[in-house]
N, C-alpha and C positions, 0 to 999 in steps of 0.2 A: 358616568363613571361607575365601575363595579368595585364595591368595597370588600367583597369576599375574597379570600385567598385564591391565588392561581398557582397551579403546579406546572413546572417546566420539566419535562422528562428529557434528560440529557443522555446521549449515547456516544456517537462519534462527532460531537460538536462541543468539545471540552474547552470552551473559551467564553470570554465575556464580550469582547468586541466583535462587531458584525455577526451577532447571533440573532437571527430573525425571531426565533421562538421566545428567547429571553426578552428581547426588545419589545415585542408585541405584548407579552404578559405584563411588563412594567408599565405600559401605557394604559392599562385598565384601571390603575389607581389603587388597587388593593395590594395586600402583601404578596410577595412572590417567593415560592419555595422550590428551589431546584432540587431534583432527585436523580440519583443514578441507581438503577436496579441491575445487579448482576444476576442474569438468569442462571438457574442451576446449570452447572457447566460439565456435567458428566456426558460422555459421548452418547449420542442418540436423543438428547433432550430436544423436544419439539421446537423450542424457541430459537436455538442456534442451528438446528438441522445437523448436518454432518460436519459443519465447520466451526467447531468450538475453538475459540482463540488459543493459539499456540503459546509456548513458554515465553518466547521473546516478546510477543504482543502483551501478554499478561504482566510482564515486568514493566513495560512502558505504561500500561494502563494504571498500574499502582501509583507510579510517580506522577502521571498526568493528573489523576484524581487528587493527589496530595497538593499539587500546585494550584489546582482550581479551587479547592477548599480554602487554601491560604488566601487566595485573591478575594474570595467571597467574604471571608472573615474580616479582612482589612476594610471591607465595605459594610461591616456589621451585619453580614448575612451568613450563610453557611450552606454546605452541601449535605443533603440527607442521603445516606447510603443504605440500601436495602439489598437483600439477596433472596431469590426465589422466583415464583411466577410473577411476571411483570404486571398483569392485570390485577392479581390479588394484592400485590404490594402497593400499587398506585391507588387502588380503591381503598385500602386500609388507611393510607396516608390521607387521602381526600376526606374520608369520614372523620379522621382524627382532628383535622384542622378546619373542617367545614368548607373545603374548596368547591367552587362552582364551575371551574374550568381547568382543562389541561391543554398545554401547548407542547408541540415538539417539532423538530426538524426531520424531514423525511429521509429514510434510507431506501435503497433500491435493490438489495440482494434478495433472492427468493424467500428465504426464511424470515428476513426482516420485514418484507412486505406483508407476509402472512401474519406475523406477530402484530404489526401495526393495525391491521384490519380487525384482528381479534380484540385487541385492547380498545380500539375505538368503539366497536360494537358493545363491548361490556360496559364501558363508561357511559355511553349514551343511554343504555338500558337503565343505568342507575341515575339518570337525570343530570349527568355532568356534561358540560359543553366541551367539544373537542375541536381544536384547530391545529392544522399542520402547515408547515412552511418549507420553502426551498432554502436550505442553509449550507449545502455542501457541494452544489454544482453551479455552473454558470447558466446551464439550460436544462430544463426538465427533459427526461427521455422521450416523453410523449409530445413534446413541442417541436421536435426536429424529425422530419420524415422526408422521404423521396416525393417526387411529383405524383407518384401513384399512391401515396399515403402509407408506404411501407417503411419499416425500420431500415436504416442504413447498415450495410455490411462491408463497406469500403471506407477507409478513413478520409481520404482527400475530399470527396464530395460532401461527406458528413461535416467536416470542419469548415469547408467553404460555405455551406448553408448556415452553420452556426455563426460564423463571422458576419454574414449578411443580415442575420436576425438579431444578433446580440446588442443590447443596450445595457451596458453594465453600470449600474447605479453606484454612487459613492457608498463605501462601507458604513455600516451603522456604528454609532459610538457606543461606548460602554454605558448601559442604562443605570439609572438610579433604581435600586431594588428595595422597595418598602418592606419592612420586617413585620413578622407576626408580633402581636401584642401579648399573646398568651404563652403557654409553655413551649419549649423547643420540641419539635417533633422527634419521636424515637428514631434513632439512627445507629447503624452498626459502626464500630470502629473500623478504620480502613484495613487494619490487619485481619479483621474478621472476614474480609473477602478472600483471603488466602491466595493472593495473586503472585507473591514473590516465590522464587524457586527455592526448594530445599532438597539437597544442600545448595548453598549459594554458588552458582556458576556464572553470575552476571557481572563479574569484575570488568570484563572487556566492554560490556555495554555501558557501564557507568563511566568508563574512561573516554568514551567516544560520543556520548549523547547527553543532552540536557532536555528532558521531556518538559512539556508545559508551554503555556502561551507566551511567557517571556522568552523562553529558549527559542521558540519558533520565530518570534519577531526579531530576535538577535541574529538568527541564522539568515533570515531574509535580508536584513540590513547588511550583513557581511557580504552576501552574494551580490547585492546591488551596489556595493561600493561605499557603504557607510556603516558606522558603528556608534553605539551610544557611549559617550564618555561618562566618567563618574559624576560629572556635574549635570548630566542630562542633556548636554549639548551634542548635536550630531556632528561628527567629524568625518571628512572624506578620507578614504583609504587611498593608497598609492596606485592600486590597480582596481579595475572594475571587472570581476570575473564574468558577469553576465554578458558584457560586450565581447568577450573572447570565447563564449560558450561554444559556438559553432566549430571553432578550431581545436578546442581542448576537451570537449565532452567525451571523446573516444579514447582518451589517454588515462588509463586507470591509475598511473603513478602520480598524476597531478590532481590538485583540488579544483577540477574544472566543472563540477556539477553542483547544483544548489543544495542537495541533501535535505530537501524539504518534504520528501515523501511520507515519512512517519508523522510529521506535524500535520500534513494535509489529511492523512488517513484518520487520525484521532480528532480532527477538527480543531486543533489548537490554532490553526490558521485557515482562513477561507480562501478559495480560489479568487474571489472578488478582491480580497485584500492584496493578494499577490499581483493581480492584474493592475490594480490601481497604484500600487507601490512602484511597479515598473514604469508606468506612465508618468508618475510624478517625478521619477528619477530621470525622465527623458529617454528611457530605454525601451519604450514600447515598440519602436521600429528596429533599432539595432539589436535588440534581444529577441526578435521574433522567433528564431529557432528554438530558444528556450521556452517562450510562452506557448509555442506549439505543443510542448509536452503537456500543458494543461488540456489541450485539445485531445490528446491521446487518453488522458484520464477521463474526460467527458465521454469519449467514444467507448471506453471500457464499461462505464456505467450504463450507457445507452444499450450496449449489447447484453449485459447481465440482466437488465430489466426486461428487455423484449424476448430474450432467449434464455430463460432461467435454468433450463436443463444443462446448459453448457458448462456449469461449474464442475460437472462430473462426466459429461458426455460431449463428444465432438460436435461442433456446429455442422460440419459436413458429415452427414450421417453415414456415408460409406466407410468412414474411418473406424466405425464401430467394429468392423470385421478385420482391422489391420492385425497382422500376426506379430504382436509385440512379444518379446522374449522374456521369460522368467529367469532373471539373472541376479540372485541375491548377492553373490560375491561382487559382481560388477557394481551393483547399486551401492553396496556398502563402501567399496573403494571410492566411488564418486562422492558419497556423503562425507567421507573422512578426508578428502583431498589427497588420495593415494592412487591416482590413476596412472601416474608416470608421465603425464603431460603437464609441464610446469604452470602454464597460464591457467589451466583448468583447476589444478590443485591450489594455486594461489587464491583464486576466487572462492573456492569452497572453504578454505581456511579463513579468509577474510569474513565470510558469512558467519561461520561458527564463532569467531572471536568477537565480532562487532555487531552482529545482527543485521548486516547490510552488505551489499555487494555492488560494485560499479556496474552500470547498465550494460556497457559493452561486454563485460565479462559474464553478466547474467546470460546474454545471448550465447556466448561461447560454451558455458557450462551446460546450458539447457540443450544446445545442439549436440554436445558430446553424449549426453544421456540418451536422447531420443534417436539420434542418427548413428553415432558410432556404436553404442551399446544396444540400440533398439529396445530400450526399456521404456514403458509407456509414460507419456507426459503427465498422467495423473500421479504417478509415483514422485516425479519431480515437483509437481505442484504441492503435494502433501509435505514434502521436506521443506520447501520454501515457506509454506504456511506456518510451520512450527518454529522456524529459525529466524525469519525476518522480523525486524521491529516494524517494518512498513507493510506487513502482510495484509493485503487488501484483496478481497475475493474477486472483484471486478478486474483489477489490474493483473493479478496473478493468473486468472483464467485467460485473459487476452494474451498475455505474454507467452504462456506455455502453448496455447493453441496456435499462436503465430509461428512459433519455432517448429512445432510438429507439422505444420502445414494443413491443419484440420479445422482452422477457425476462420473468422472474418479477416479480410485483408491479409491473409496468411502468406508467409514466405513460401515460395514454390518448393515442391518436394525435392527438386534437384539441388537446392541450396544446402550444402553441408559445410559448415565452417571448419576450416583446417586449423587445428589448435596451434600448430607450429608457425605457419605463415601469419596467422592473426597475432600471435604473440610477438613475432619479429616486427610486424608493422606497427602495432600500437604500444608495445613496451620494448622498443628497440634496444635500449640500454639495460633492460632487465631489472629496473628499479622496483617495479611492482612485484615481480617474482622473488627478488632477493629479500623483500620485506616479509612476505608471507610464507616463503619456502626457504628459510635461512640455511638449510643444509646444502643448498645449491649456490649460496651467495658467492663463494670464492671462484666459481667457474668464470672463465672469460665470456664476454658478451656473445662471442660466436657460437658458444655451445649452451648458453643458459636456457634456450627454449628447445634444445634437442640433445640433452645430455647423453643419451644412448649412442649418439654418433661421435661423441668426443673421443679423442685418442686416449689410450690408457694412461699416458703420462699426465695429460691434463686432468683426468679424473683423480689420479693419485695426488697430484699437487694440490687439488682442491679438497681432498679428503672425502671424495664422493665414492661410495662403494655401491654400485647399482645392484638392486635386489636386496640390499641391506640397509644402508643409510637413506636411500631413496629408491622407490620401486622402478622397475622397468615398465614400459608401457603395457597396460593390461589388454590392449588391442592394437593391431596394426591399422593406422588410420586409413591407408589406401585401400586395404581389403575391406575394412568396415564401411567405407564410403560406397564401394561397389555393391556390397550386400544391401545397404540401405536403399540405394537407387533401384535395385532390382525389386525389392519389396514394395517400395512406394509406387513404382511404375505400374504394378499390377492393378492399382486402384484407378488408373486413368480411364479404364474401360467401364468403370462402374458409374452409372448415372448419379449425379449429385442431387442431394435433397437436403433442404435446410431443416433445422430443428423447429419444433413448434414455437410459435410466437408466445410472448408472455402476457401478463395482465394488462387490462386497460388502465388509464389514469385513475388514481384514487378519487372518490367523491369528496365533496366539501373541503377541498384543499385551498387554503388561503396562502397566496404568495407574498 
């Protein structure tokens, strides 16, 4: 057994249960010191690359770190907070406490992979042992490949291969964390990380979310049909949303989705915990459509690892020459939820207010930007990155390239979502629109998704003055669709070429 202290470098694994790095460090026998290092977060910093966490993500991170530190303190431990260069800060901490080893759970985004390699090299040069673990995925990106040994670019065969290979072990328990016997290591106060918005615009986020490991567990239990009573006993709920997921997931007015994405992104919950909880609830078969969403998350990380350029460039290289339009006014109207298409505007306002948007509406709003307005998917990805509490580079990239038709397993170029018919199909009674676009709420159901076609009397009775209280459509969808089809069709004669593959598996990785 090793009696010297071990550092656990935490990032997107802000939990105590099923944390492989934390568990392995605790087994060594010596003191365990968890540390979170906020890399200097000005744009252009080499550690985060071009994807510095946005405002909504920073708000969530602040509260997740606070919850984690509280959990550690209740176990007579604590979280060390540092800010600056990751290698320099970890080395400084290691020397201060005499640490002989550093453990962490791997990340897969391009800048994170480069940072991990740099930190590992620097620590090993200093004589400090480095061990990394798989803590955020069910399968490592390099462990799943085609028969030819290539990365997958289509989801269905990727997930089929994963399911054939997966042997999902039981989640790890919360470990006992031996404490340092000497002085407490130097640590910043949480406010010193400067993560909260100024001025405070996060009231909507506070009302809709509970960051942290306990909040993640409660949300999972709620979705699987159980909740913790005040006495700690598990009680069954009257409905089991997971069982109804397939039929309800496309209805934005209903609570038919799990809303676990920010908890998974920040690692307050592991995919292994989700999988095992569904199985223990007897839902691993009936909730298969929901569990398949974990497969899409795995696929997104598979792609960002093997094709690291795709965070900014299309996987299908011919799309680099696509004639996107420069439309600042259209982009601004889309961002503000003022396009004149109610389902699109409802989604964008939900995003701004809560930091989250229903998945069906994400597809509709994204399609409107890239197909109706012909504004580049990168502009949309940037806006989502700044405003989503679940902003995840792998998922964000996959989703936007899917919609634009330029990525892996992409939607065909001729798929252009009609915001009116989609609204009428998935929000037939207009409940979602009425919640987020209240100025249209008095309109009859018949006109709620097409107010510009409503008779003057219906508009007057509802107090709707088009162009004043609510905008007219900023683009005619039928004409925009024809324009998009003509532009996309030109690419069909361009030979397809994939982006360059990414890095090889990291060396000395302990699973």
